[in-house]
N, C-alpha and C positions, 0 to 999 in steps of 0.2 A: 142700557148700561149707563148712558149719561144721566138718566133719571135717577138711577141708584146713587150715582155720585154726587149730584145735586142734592139729594134727600140727605146724605151722609154729611155733606157740607153744611147744609141748613142746621142738622143736628148738633154738629160741632159748634156752630156760631151760637146757637141757643144755649148750649152747655156753658160756653165761656161767659155768655152775657149774664146767665143766672148766677154763675160763681162769683162774678164781679159785683153784681147786685147784692148778693148774700154777704160777701166780704165786707162791703162798704156799710150795709145795714147793720151788720153785727159789730164790726170793729170800730166804726166811728160814730155811732149813735151813743154817746155816752150819758149825756143828761140833757135832754131837749127843753126842760123847764127852766134851765139857767144857762143862757149863753154867755155869762160873764165869768164862768169858772176860768181860773187860771191853771192851765194845764202846763206840764214840763214842756220846754221849747224842743224843736226838732222837726225832721222831715220824715214821713213815711215812705218817701220814695215811690217806686212804680206799684201800681195795684197788684196785691198778692205777693209778688216777688220782693217788694220793699227794697231794703238795702242789704238783702242777705248775700248777694254775690259780692258786694264791697267788703263786707265782713268775712266771708270764707277766704277772700283774696288775702286779707291780713292774717288770717289764721294760718293759712299754708306758708306764709313767710315768717310765722312765729313772732309777729310784732302786733298783736292785737291792741296794745297800748296806744298805737299810733291811730287806730280807727276811733279809740276813745277820746284821746287828747285833741285831735283835730275837731271833733263836734263840741267838746268843752270850750275850745277857743272860738269856734264859730258862733256858738250860741250864748257865750258868756255865762255859763252855767255848769255847776259840777255834776249836775244830772241832766239827762236829756231823753227824749223819746225818739223810737226809730221803728221800722217795721222789719222783723226778722222772722224767718221760718213761718211766714204767713200770720204773724200775731203782732199786735202792737205792743212794743216792748220797752219798758223805762229802764235805762242802765243806771245802776245805784253806784257811785263812784267814789265814795268817801268812807272813812272809818265810821262816821255817823250813820250812813246808810246801811253798812253792814251790821252795827249795832242794833238799828231799827228792825231790820229783818230778822235778825236772830232773836230779839225779844218780843217780836210779835207773831211768831208761828202760831197757828191755829187761833189767832185772835184777829188779825187783820189780814194775814196772809196764809196760803197754804202751799205745799210743795206742787209744782207743775211739771210735767214731762211732755216732750213732744210726741205727736202721734206714733212716730217711728218706733218709740220705746213700747207702746201698747202692742204694736204688731208683731214686733220681734219677740217680746217676752210672753206673748199669747195671753195678753190682759184685756178685759173690757175697759171701757173709758175710765172708769172709777177705781178699778183695782189697785193700780199702782199708788193712789192716794187713800190708803186704807184709813179706817177710822183712827182717831188720836189714841184710843185705848189699844188697838191692835198693834200700832206702831210703837207705842210705849211698851208693849209686851215683848215684841221682837227686839227692841233696842236694849231692854233689860237682859234678855238672854244672851245677846252679843256682848254687853258689858261684863256680864258674869264670867263668860268664857275668855274674853280677850283682856280685861283690865284689872280684875281682882288680884291681889298680890299672889294668891296661891296658884291661881291659873297662870299668871305670868311666869312664875317659877317653873311650872310644868312645861309651858310652851317654849320657855328659853332653851330647856334640854333638847327638844325635838327640833327647834330651829337650829342649834348648834350642830346636832347630829346630821341633818340633812345638808347644811352648808358645808360641813367637812366632806361629806360623801360626794356632794356636787363637784367641789373643787378638785378632789382626787381623781374623779372620773373625767372630768371635761378640761381642766386646766393644767393639773400637774404634769410636767414633761413636755408641754407645748411650747413652741416658740411664737406662735400667733393664734389668736381666737378671735371669733366674730362675737363681741361681748353682748350686745343686746338679746339676740335670741337665747343665749345661755342664761341670761338673767331672767328672762321671762320663764324659762323651764325651771329654774330654781323656785321661783316665787309660785309658780302654778303647782310644782310638786308639793311644796310645803302647804298650799291651800288645800289640796286634795287630802293630804294626811290630817291636818288639824281640823278640817270642816267636815270630812266624811270617812276618815280613817281608811282611806283608799291607798294602797301601797304598791299594787302591781303596775309595774312600769309600762306594760303594754296597755293597759286600760288608761293610765295617765296619759300616755301619748295619744291615744284616740281621743280622749276629752280635750285635750289641749288643741288638737287640730280643729274640732268643732268650735272651740272657744275663740280661736283665732278668727274664724269666719264671723262669729257674732260681732266681735270688736270691730272688725273691718266694716260692718254694715250699719252700725249704730247711728253714726252721723253721716251717712251717705245719702244720695238722692233717694227719696222714698218711692222708687219705681219698682213695683212688684211684678217683675217680668222675669222669666228664666233666663240665667246667665248674668243678672246684675248682683252687685254686692248686697243689696237690700234683700233680694229673694234668697240668696244663698244663706244670709243671716237668719232669716225666718226659718228656713228649713233646718239649719244647724241648731237653732234654739229648740225646735220641736224635738229633735233627735236627742240633744244632751239633757233635756228635761225628762225624757222617757227613760233614759239610762239612770237618771237620778231617782225617779220613781220606783224602779226596780230596787235599787239600794235602800231607799226609804221603807219600802214594803218589807224587805227581808230583815232590816234593823228593827222595825216595829214588832215583827214576829218574836225576834230574839229577845227583846225586852219584855214583851208579855210572858215569855216562857221563863224568864229569870226575874220575876217580880222582886224577890228578896235582895237582888243585887243592883237595885235602882240608884241606890246612893253612890255607887261606882260609876258615875255617868259623866265624868269630867274627861274622859279619854278623847272625845271628839264633840264638835258643835252639834252635829246631828243627833247624837245620842242624847245630849243634854236637853236640846229643844224638844224631842219627843217625850222624854221622861217629864219635863215640865209641863207639857200638855196634858199628858195622862195623869199627873198628880192634880192638876186643876179641873180634872174630869171634863176636858175640851177634846173635841174630835180632832184627829190628825189627818188632815186632808193632804193626800200626797202630792196632788197637782200644785197646790198653794205652796207647800213647803219646798217643792223642787224650785219654784220661781225665787223663794227666799235664799236658798242656797246659791242659786245662781247669781243672784244679785250681790251676795256676800263675797262670791269669787271675783265678780267684777270689781268691786271696792278693794279686796285684798291683794289681788294679783297684779294687775296692770299698772296700778298707781306705784307700787313699790318697785316693780322692775324698771320702770321709767325713771324713778327717783334715783335708784342705783345708777342707771345709765349716765344721768346727768352728773352724778358724783364722780364716776370714773372718767368722764370727759374733763371736768375741772381740775382733778388731781393730775391728769396727764399734761393739761396746760399750765399748771401752776406748781412747779416743784417745791416751792417755799412752803405751800399749803400742804403738799404730800408729805414733806419732811416732819412738819408738826404732827399730823395725823399718825405717821409711823412712829415718831417718838413716844406719843401718848399710848398707842397700842402696844408697844414693846414694854412700856412700863407695867402695864396690866399683865401681859404674858409672862415677864420676868418675876412677877409677884406670885406666880403660881408653879405648881408641879407640872412636869412635862405632860401628862395626860389629864390633868385636872380641868374639870369643866368650868365654864364661866358662871358667875353667879350674878344676881341682880345688883349686887354692891359693885362687882366689877363694871357692869354696864354704867353705873352711875358715875364712874370715874372717867367715862369717854365724853366729857363735856365739850371739848374742842372738836372731836368728831362729829357731835350732833350739831354744833354750830356750823360746821361744814354742810352737813345734810340740810339744815335750816335755810343756809344761804342758797343752796342749790334750788330747794323748794320755792324761795322768793323769786328767784330769777326764772326759773323753769316751773311754775305751778302745773302739776299734772292736769288738773281739771281747769279748764278756761272759765267755766261759769256753772252756776246752779240757778235754777228758776223757781220763781213762786208766782201765785196768782193772788190778786186782790179779792178778797171773799166780801168785801164792803167798800164803799168809798171812804177815802181818808186823806189827811193832808199830810204832806212831808215836805220840810224845807221851803215852806210857802207855796207848794204846789198841790193841786188836787189830783188824786190818783183815783180814777173811776173803777168801780167794781168790774171784775172780768179782765182787766189789763193785766199783762204778764210783767214781772219784774226780774231783772238779770242783775245777779250780784257779781260784778265785773272785778274778779280777782286781780287782773293786771293793773287796774285803775290805781290801786294803793300800792301793790307790790313794787311797781315800777315807776313810782311818782317821786320826784326829788323832795317834794314837801314833806315826805315821810321817811324817805331813805336818800340821804345826800349821795351824790354820784350813783344813781340808782343802777347803772349798767356795770359798775364795778363790782367783782367777786370779793366780798369782805366779810369773813366769818366773825370778826369782832364786834359786828353790829348787835349780835345776840348775846353779848356779855352784860351782865347787869340789868338794869331796867331801862334801856334806851328805846325800846320799840313803843310808837304811839299805840295805845290800846286800839284793838279792832282794825289796825293797818295790815297786820300779818295774819292772813286767815287761811292757811293751806287745807286745814281740817275742818273748815266751817266754824260753827259756833251755836250757841243757844240749844233749843231742843234737838237740833238735827246736827250737832257737832259729831263728827266721826267717832263711833264708839270704839273703833279698832285702832285708834292712834297710837296707843302704846304698844300694841302688837307690831304696828308698822315700824315704830321706834326700834324694837328689839330686832327685827328682821334686818334692817338696815345697818345697825351698829354691829350686830354679829357677824354678818357677812364682811363688812369692812374689815373688822378685826382680823378674820382669818385671811382675807385677800392681802391686806398690806403686810401681814407677817411673811407671806410667801413670795410676793412680788412687787416690783415697780413695773411701770409700764408707759408706752408712748402710742399715740394715735397714728394709724397707718396713713390716714388723711388728715394732716394737721390742720386744716381749715373746715373740717366737718362740723356742722352745726346741728342743733336740735330743730326739728320742724314738726309741724302738726299736719298729719296726712290720714285722716283728720285728726287722730289722737296724736299726743306728743311722742315722738320717736327720733333717734339719730337718723341723719339723712341717708347714711349707708350702713347702718347696722352696727356702727362703731368697732370696726376691726382694730385690734391693739396688738402691739408686740410686747411680749412679755420678757422680763428680765429677773430671773430667780435670785433671791438674796442668797449670798454665800453663807454657808453655816459656820 
């Protein structure tokens, strides 16, 4: 027995030693032929672990900007390197850094995702970084469905229909609601309708439960052991993709049997995508399309629900801001008939409301980071970035920096009036080739829901001091219970 234990201990020591050797040989051997390269300043911390735990600590407190500013001061540099999630990571912390990454996608850098993404989404090492041609094709389809004027008009009607149904079912007649789960239900129901044309409430409820498991595991510790968040996320992803494949298979048969009706393909994203593939004589691979659909739901659902939660939080805390939003939305409402639907022209009149949403996105960006990988050696801001190093577009570094936003912790929607914003300092939707193609759709979701919500209610937080935290994604600490006060007719 003792011999077996000793052998096991020896194997563990050998494994750890090999891992450390591999890490150092791969991550730190950048260019042995030139020892005078000026690399970004910084510390890589502990082997393998690096400064990951310090970063996560700040993430959970929702003060990532402190992690960044401490290192900028320490190294007297606006960019710095660290070791995060097992990778040497350069934090790009300026508008110039944002612009550089946006303008050099597929030239000097490419998208990079942690290994956890590959495992959860069932991808090989390279599938999540498809060829530029395939990415462009997917983005074109997404843009067609979510951004073109005709599509926006159609989507607006569906968004308003679902928003009104949701408020009537879950909010009207209530004295108190727990807002965040309800907002997630609204945006998920909408995603299922627009992306898949799924309307059955039981199916949506089942899919939402699986989706919640996936989101909880995406940034969890990558321990694939039964009972862990990561393991549950992997299993939930497999199950939800199987369900999507059944829907895709059925939809493909329907389309093939109704070839003459191909042009009537704008009713949902899945139909549009399949039709476009068939028109281009390309194979529709159900497993790949299921991942594409899942990725779009990740982007469309969680970000919008979190933004709405942030908006409700600030409107409860700042009655003067609420009053201005209410005034604007009632002007729109009073200009229309009782049951008359909103138009795109009405949405354009909601400029102050969108400034409020923009300020919420500045203070509480839904995504803390996106990652890129250097595909060749290059220089930036006087520093050399070696091929293979990872780059982190640190949203908080500019959003909450007084150099670009005076009094950065103050909620001030007037920042977004006129042309006051320093270019590339405000980047909630990214930029360049990888700018969010659904940003106009997100704008419609948020403004339509705000319109119908403030027409009905004002509200107050049950827990006045409740804050937004990252656990690991951005959420209200106690799910934002609010007391509703119905407007008198």
